[in-house]
C-alpha positions, 0 to 999 in steps of 0.5 A: 309293604314291599317284601321284594323287587321281582325279576331284577336280581338283588336290588333294594329299591323299586321304581316306577313300573316294577313288579313286587311282592307286597303284604296288604296292610289295610283291607276293606271287610267285604273284599277278596283280599285279606289283611296280611296276604302276600300279593303281586303289585306293580309300582305306579307312582313314586315320590322319587321323580322320574326323568322323561326324555324332554327334561322334565322330572315327574314325581308324586306326593306318596308311593302307590302300586296296583295289585295284579295277578299272575298275567299282569292284569289288575285284580281290581276294577277301580284305581284311585289317583293319577298313574305315570304315562311310562306304565304304557311303555312297560306293558301295563296298558290295562292299568293305565286305562283304568286310572282317572288321570294319566300324567 
C-alpha cells in the first residue's frame, strides 16, 4: 500500500517510474521483509496506460512495484511479470534486466 510519492512535492498519485514509500502487506515467512514494514519501491506497471511517442498506449492488468534500497537497486533477485521499457529511461536498468519480459 502506497504511503507517499517521493520527490514530487504534494502529488497524490504515482505513475510509472516513480519512487514511493510503501507498506508490506504480505510476506513469505523466511524473507528478510516483515509484514507492516515501511519500504521504498519503484512503480513498474500501472493499470492506467502510459502513452509512448509513437502513439501506442501501454497498460497492465494490475499495479505493481519493486522494492529498492537507498541506491535504487532492487532488494530482491527475482521479478515476476512484465515491466515497461520506460524504466530504462528512468535509470532503473537493473530492474529491467531482472524482469522476464519487457514491454
